[in-house]
C-alpha positions in Angstrom: 23.3 147.3 126.2 21.7 148.0 129.6 25.1 148.5 131.3 26.1 150.8 128.4 23.0 152.9 128.8 23.8 153.3 132.5 27.3 154.6 131.7 26.4 157.3 129.2 24.8 160.7 129.7 21.2 161.3 128.6 22.5 163.5 125.8 24.9 160.8 124.5 23.9 158.6 121.6 24.6 154.9 121.2 25.3 153.9 117.7 25.4 150.3 116.6 26.9 149.4 113.2 25.0 146.5 111.6 27.1 144.4 109.2 24.2 142.1 108.3 25.0 139.5 110.9 22.4 137.0 111.9 22.7 137.3 115.7 19.9 139.9 116.0 22.2 142.5 117.5 20.8 145.3 115.5 17.2 144.4 116.3 17.9 144.2 120.1 19.9 147.5 120.1 17.1 149.2 118.2 14.5 148.1 120.7 16.7 149.7 123.4 16.9 153.0 121.7 20.3 152.8 119.8 20.7 154.3 116.4 21.5 151.6 113.8 23.9 152.2 110.9 23.7 149.7 108.2 27.3 149.0 106.9 26.8 145.8 105.0 29.4 143.1 104.8 33.0 144.2 104.7 34.5 143.9 101.2 37.5 141.6 101.0 39.9 144.3 99.5 39.3 146.6 102.4 40.2 143.8 104.8 43.6 143.4 103.0 44.2 147.1 103.0 43.5 147.4 106.7 45.7 144.4 107.6 48.6 145.0 105.2 51.4 143.6 107.5 49.6 140.3 107.8 48.6 139.9 104.2 51.8 138.3 103.1 51.8 135.9 106.0 48.2 134.9 105.4 48.9 134.2 101.7 52.0 132.1 102.6 50.0 130.2 105.2 47.2 129.5 102.8 49.6 128.2 100.2 51.5 126.1 102.7 48.3 124.6 104.0 46.6 124.0 100.6 49.4 123.2 98.1 50.0 119.6 99.3 46.4 118.8 98.9 46.1 120.4 95.5 49.2 118.6 94.2 48.2 115.3 95.6 44.7 115.6 94.0 46.1 116.9 90.7 48.8 114.2 90.2 47.1 111.2 91.9 43.6 111.7 90.6 43.6 108.4 88.6 45.0 106.4 91.6 42.4 108.0 94.0 39.6 107.2 91.6 40.8 103.6 91.2 41.0 103.2 95.0 37.5 104.6 95.5 36.1 102.4 92.7 37.8 99.3 94.3 36.4 100.2 97.8 32.8 100.7 96.5 32.6 97.1 95.3 30.9 94.7 97.7 33.2 92.5 99.7 33.4 88.8 98.7 31.6 86.4 101.0 
């Protein structure tokens, strides 16, 4: 912030957009004289509209990464529960 203030003219205004992050950026910038604009969190539909070329790739990646886990849990639920029940019994001595 200090280096930014050194680069601008006295008539320029520094504007910081606050997206409700928890890193105290808005608080620190306000102490140094910047104007704070509260934008709130970015809605998910706007993210997809702004990144349209990548949306299809992101959806395909999410499906490829998650479908094996979903199918294995869906179709092997009984086996997994039996295995967990067997493992929770105390070992014979």
